[in-house]
C-alpha positions as a LaTeX table, in Angstrom:
\begin{tabular}{lrrr}
\hline
Residue & $x$ (\AA) & $y$ (\AA) & $z$ (\AA) \\
\hline
Met1 & $-5.89$ & 17.10 & 49.86 \\
Glu2 & $-6.06$ & 20.72 & 48.73 \\
Phe3 & $-3.21$ & 20.06 & 46.28 \\
Leu4 & $-5.15$ & 17.16 & 44.73 \\
Ser5 & $-8.26$ & 19.32 & 44.45 \\
Leu6 & $-6.25$ & 22.02 & 42.68 \\
Leu7 & $-4.78$ & 19.45 & 40.31 \\
Phe8 & $-8.25$ & 18.14 & 39.55 \\
Leu9 & $-9.56$ & 21.65 & 38.87 \\
Leu10 & $-6.58$ & 22.41 & 36.65 \\
Ala11 & $-7.03$ & 19.19 & 34.67 \\
Thr12 & $-10.75$ & 19.87 & 34.29 \\
Gly13 & $-10.05$ & 23.40 & 33.07 \\
Ile14 & $-7.45$ & 22.22 & 30.54 \\
His15 & $-9.81$ & 19.53 & 29.27 \\
Trp16 & $-12.65$ & 22.04 & 28.87 \\
Leu17 & $-10.44$ & 24.52 & 26.99 \\
Asn18 & $-9.12$ & 21.74 & 24.74 \\
Thr19 & $-12.65$ & 20.59 & 23.97 \\
Gln20 & $-13.74$ & 24.12 & 23.05 \\
Ser21 & $-10.72$ & 24.57 & 20.78 \\
Gln22 & $-11.30$ & 21.19 & 19.11 \\
Arg23 & $-14.94$ & 22.03 & 18.45 \\
Lys24 & $-13.96$ & 25.28 & 16.75 \\
Arg25 & $-11.42$ & 23.58 & 14.50 \\
Thr26 & $-13.83$ & 20.75 & 13.67 \\
Ala27 & $-16.58$ & 23.24 & 12.76 \\
Leu28 & $-14.14$ & 25.24 & 10.62 \\
Leu29 & $-13.00$ & 22.20 & 8.64 \\
Ala30 & $-16.57$ & 20.91 & 8.28 \\
Glu31 & $-17.64$ & 24.29 & 6.90 \\
Gln32 & $-14.80$ & 24.25 & 4.37 \\
Leu33 & $-15.59$ & 20.64 & 3.34 \\
Arg34 & $-19.35$ & 21.21 & 2.96 \\
Pro35 & $-19.38$ & 22.20 & $-0.75$ \\
Tyr36 & $-17.40$ & 19.11 & $-1.74$ \\
Gln37 & $-17.89$ & 15.34 & $-1.89$ \\
Ile38 & $-14.34$ & 14.50 & $-0.85$ \\
Glu39 & $-15.35$ & 11.95 & 1.79 \\
Lys40 & $-17.74$ & 10.24 & $-0.62$ \\
His41 & $-15.03$ & 9.97 & $-3.30$ \\
Met42 & $-12.53$ & 8.62 & $-0.76$ \\
Glu43 & $-14.98$ & 6.00 & 0.47 \\
Gln44 & $-15.75$ & 4.89 & $-3.09$ \\
Leu45 & $-12.10$ & 4.76 & $-4.09$ \\
Thr46 & $-10.95$ & 2.94 & $-0.96$ \\
Gly47 & $-13.62$ & 0.27 & $-1.43$ \\
Ala48 & $-12.77$ & $-0.13$ & $-5.11$ \\
Tyr49 & $-9.02$ & $-0.33$ & $-4.49$ \\
Met50 & $-9.52$ & $-2.98$ & $-1.81$ \\
Arg51 & $-11.75$ & $-5.00$ & $-4.16$ \\
Ala52 & $-9.24$ & $-4.70$ & $-6.99$ \\
Leu53 & $-6.26$ & $-5.62$ & $-4.80$ \\
Gly54 & $-8.13$ & $-8.69$ & $-3.60$ \\
Glu55 & $-8.96$ & $-9.73$ & $-7.15$ \\
Gly56 & $-7.04$ & $-12.79$ & $-8.39$ \\
Asp57 & $-7.69$ & $-12.09$ & $-12.06$ \\
Ala58 & $-5.35$ & $-9.36$ & $-13.37$ \\
Glu59 & $-7.77$ & $-8.36$ & $-16.14$ \\
Arg60 & $-10.66$ & $-7.98$ & $-13.72$ \\
Gln61 & $-8.39$ & $-6.01$ & $-11.37$ \\
Gln62 & $-7.52$ & $-3.64$ & $-14.21$ \\
Gln63 & $-11.20$ & $-3.16$ & $-15.09$ \\
Val64 & $-12.13$ & $-2.26$ & $-11.51$ \\
Leu65 & $-9.28$ & 0.25 & $-11.29$ \\
Gln66 & $-10.06$ & 1.85 & $-14.66$ \\
Leu67 & $-13.64$ & 2.47 & $-13.54$ \\
Gln68 & $-12.32$ & 4.73 & $-10.78$ \\
Glu69 & $-10.67$ & 7.31 & $-13.05$ \\
Ala70 & $-13.57$ & 9.79 & $-12.91$ \\
Ala71 & $-13.77$ & 9.63 & $-9.09$ \\
Glu72 & $-9.99$ & 10.06 & $-8.85$ \\
Gln73 & $-10.07$ & 13.16 & $-11.05$ \\
Gln74 & $-12.98$ & 14.59 & $-9.05$ \\
Leu75 & $-11.18$ & 13.93 & $-5.76$ \\
Ala76 & $-8.00$ & 15.64 & $-6.99$ \\
Ser77 & $-9.93$ & 18.63 & $-8.33$ \\
Glu78 & $-12.11$ & 19.07 & $-5.26$ \\
Phe79 & $-9.21$ & 18.69 & $-2.87$ \\
Gln80 & $-7.23$ & 21.28 & $-4.81$ \\
Ser81 & $-10.21$ & 23.66 & $-4.44$ \\
Leu82 & $-10.45$ & 22.89 & $-0.72$ \\
Ala83 & $-6.75$ & 23.68 & $-0.24$ \\
Gln84 & $-7.08$ & 26.93 & $-2.17$ \\
Gly85 & $-10.11$ & 28.00 & $-0.14$ \\
Phe86 & $-8.48$ & 27.06 & 3.16 \\
Ala87 & $-5.37$ & 29.06 & 2.19 \\
Lys88 & $-7.46$ & 32.23 & 2.34 \\
Leu89 & $-8.23$ & 31.80 & 6.04 \\
Pro90 & $-6.24$ & 33.77 & 8.65 \\
Ala91 & $-3.32$ & 32.01 & 10.33 \\
Pro92 & $-4.59$ & 31.82 & 13.92 \\
Leu93 & $-7.59$ & 29.76 & 12.80 \\
Thr94 & $-5.54$ & 27.30 & 10.78 \\
Arg95 & $-2.99$ & 26.25 & 13.38 \\
Ala96 & $-2.96$ & 22.55 & 14.29 \\
Phe97 & $-1.55$ & 21.59 & 17.67 \\
Lys98 & 1.33 & 19.15 & 17.99 \\
Val99 & 0.78 & 19.21 & 21.77 \\
Ser100 & $-2.82$ & 19.18 & 22.94 \\
Leu101 & $-2.67$ & 22.00 & 25.49 \\
Pro102 & $-4.71$ & 25.21 & 25.34 \\
Tyr103 & $-2.84$ & 28.37 & 24.33 \\
Val104 & 0.41 & 26.43 & 23.86 \\
Asp105 & 0.71 & 28.09 & 20.44 \\
Gln106 & 1.10 & 31.45 & 22.18 \\
Leu107 & 4.03 & 30.12 & 24.21 \\
Ser108 & 5.83 & 28.63 & 21.22 \\
Pro109 & 4.81 & 28.61 & 17.54 \\
Lys110 & 6.86 & 25.41 & 17.13 \\
Thr111 & 4.14 & 23.53 & 19.01 \\
Thr112 & 1.81 & 23.97 & 16.03 \\
Phe113 & 1.80 & 23.57 & 12.26 \\
Asp114 & $-0.13$ & 25.43 & 9.58 \\
Met115 & $-3.01$ & 23.39 & 8.18 \\
Arg116 & $-3.12$ & 25.65 & 5.11 \\
Arg117 & 0.31 & 24.39 & 4.07 \\
Met118 & $-0.57$ & 20.82 & 5.02 \\
Leu119 & $-3.66$ & 20.77 & 2.79 \\
Glu120 & $-1.55$ & 22.05 & $-0.10$ \\
Val121 & 0.93 & 19.21 & 0.48 \\
His122 & $-1.89$ & 16.67 & 0.33 \\
Ala123 & $-3.50$ & 18.30 & $-2.72$ \\
Gln124 & $-0.21$ & 18.00 & $-4.60$ \\
Gly125 & 0.33 & 14.43 & $-3.41$ \\
Ile126 & $-3.12$ & 13.30 & $-4.51$ \\
Glu127 & $-2.72$ & 15.02 & $-7.86$ \\
Arg128 & 0.66 & 13.34 & $-8.43$ \\
Ala129 & $-0.83$ & 9.94 & $-7.61$ \\
Val130 & $-3.84$ & 10.48 & $-9.90$ \\
Asn131 & $-1.64$ & 11.60 & $-12.81$ \\
Asn132 & 0.79 & 8.71 & $-12.13$ \\
Leu133 & 3.77 & 10.58 & $-13.54$ \\
Gln134 & 6.08 & 7.88 & $-12.13$ \\
Gly135 & 4.37 & 5.25 & $-14.27$ \\
Leu136 & 3.51 & 2.96 & $-11.37$ \\
Ser137 & 1.77 & $-0.34$ & $-12.07$ \\
Pro138 & $-2.00$ & $-0.30$ & $-11.42$ \\
Lys139 & $-1.51$ & $-2.18$ & $-8.15$ \\
Ala140 & 1.31 & 0.10 & $-6.95$ \\
Arg141 & $-0.68$ & 3.15 & $-7.98$ \\
Ala142 & $-3.69$ & 1.95 & $-5.94$ \\
Phe143 & $-1.44$ & 1.58 & $-2.88$ \\
Arg144 & $-0.02$ & 5.06 & $-3.52$ \\
Met145 & $-3.50$ & 6.59 & $-3.78$ \\
Met146 & $-4.58$ & 4.93 & $-0.54$ \\
Gly147 & $-1.43$ & 6.16 & 1.21 \\
Glu148 & $-2.03$ & 9.72 & 0.03 \\
Met149 & $-5.72$ & 9.63 & 1.00 \\
Phe150 & $-5.19$ & 8.04 & 4.41 \\
Leu151 & $-2.38$ & 10.45 & 5.29 \\
Met152 & $-4.56$ & 13.39 & 4.26 \\
Gln153 & $-7.42$ & 12.07 & 6.38 \\
His154 & $-5.00$ & 11.64 & 9.29 \\
Ser155 & $-3.95$ & 15.30 & 8.97 \\
Cys156 & $-7.60$ & 16.42 & 9.01 \\
His157 & $-8.32$ & 14.40 & 12.16 \\
Trp158 & $-5.10$ & 15.70 & 13.74 \\
Phe159 & $-6.18$ & 19.27 & 12.99 \\
Cys160 & $-9.59$ & 18.68 & 14.59 \\
Arg161 & $-8.47$ & 16.65 & 17.62 \\
Ser162 & $-4.94$ & 15.31 & 18.11 \\
Lys163 & $-2.31$ & 13.14 & 16.46 \\
Ala164 & $-3.03$ & 10.22 & 18.82 \\
Ile165 & $-6.76$ & 10.28 & 18.04 \\
Ala166 & $-6.04$ & 10.62 & 14.30 \\
Ser167 & $-3.75$ & 7.58 & 14.42 \\
Ala168 & $-6.30$ & 5.52 & 16.39 \\
Arg169 & $-9.05$ & 6.42 & 13.90 \\
Met170 & $-6.89$ & 5.36 & 10.97 \\
Val171 & $-6.32$ & 1.95 & 12.54 \\
Ala172 & $-10.03$ & 1.59 & 13.36 \\
Gln173 & $-11.26$ & 2.72 & 9.92 \\
His174 & $-8.60$ & 1.33 & 7.60 \\
Gln175 & $-6.57$ & $-1.16$ & 9.67 \\
Thr176 & $-3.60$ & 1.02 & 8.72 \\
Arg177 & $-1.01$ & 2.50 & 11.05 \\
Tyr178 & 0.22 & 6.07 & 10.66 \\
Glu179 & 3.69 & 4.84 & 9.68 \\
Gln180 & 2.20 & 2.62 & 6.96 \\
Ala181 & 0.31 & 5.55 & 5.42 \\
Leu182 & 3.49 & 7.63 & 5.45 \\
Glu183 & 5.41 & 4.83 & 3.76 \\
Ala184 & 2.72 & 4.35 & 1.09 \\
Ala185 & 2.66 & 8.05 & 0.18 \\
Ser186 & 5.20 & 9.38 & $-2.30$ \\
Ala187 & 8.68 & 10.49 & $-1.24$ \\
Glu188 & 7.77 & 14.03 & $-2.34$ \\
Thr189 & 4.71 & 14.01 & $-0.09$ \\
Arg190 & 6.69 & 12.68 & 2.88 \\
Gln191 & 9.40 & 15.31 & 2.47 \\
Ala192 & 6.89 & 18.17 & 2.20 \\
Tyr193 & 4.78 & 16.72 & 5.03 \\
Phe194 & 7.70 & 16.58 & 7.46 \\
Ser195 & 8.75 & 20.06 & 6.43 \\
Val196 & 5.33 & 21.37 & 7.51 \\
Val197 & 5.11 & 19.31 & 10.72 \\
Gln198 & 8.66 & 19.99 & 11.85 \\
Gly199 & 8.90 & 23.54 & 10.52 \\
\hline
\end{tabular}
């Protein structure tokens, strides 16, 4: 019985420490996001892309997508600024946990990844998609943009909470699995992303 009580106390302590750490990371990211309208742009673009992709008339689809150019440019610019601002923060504050255990980063740095590098990966991915240097069709480009945006949002939720929660939120919000977002992002983004996560 005493062993079970100790286990319960240990689990409660770990949960409390995790919650405190998550709150700090969430507050940090919220503070960095405050000057920007990144979430608003993403919401607008996601809705527009879904409308366009559901449009049977190719001309109408093209019109809807063309109307999003200003929001796309603003998103790319603001996210680049966010990544640059976040890069100035000290390393201990910007570590995201691969394993949701308190102080695990002090036991092994490989149990974390640097969110500063991750935001730079996403900033470059979004910029590549907006500039469409690969010359993707409007439909393929819309899928690419959604993949880049959803993967970036997943990374932000992972930083604040955990990978499992980030993946569950993506399914709930966008009916998209983590693997689908990875596949929709560019090969350059995937390569850089895995380099940060695995590095």
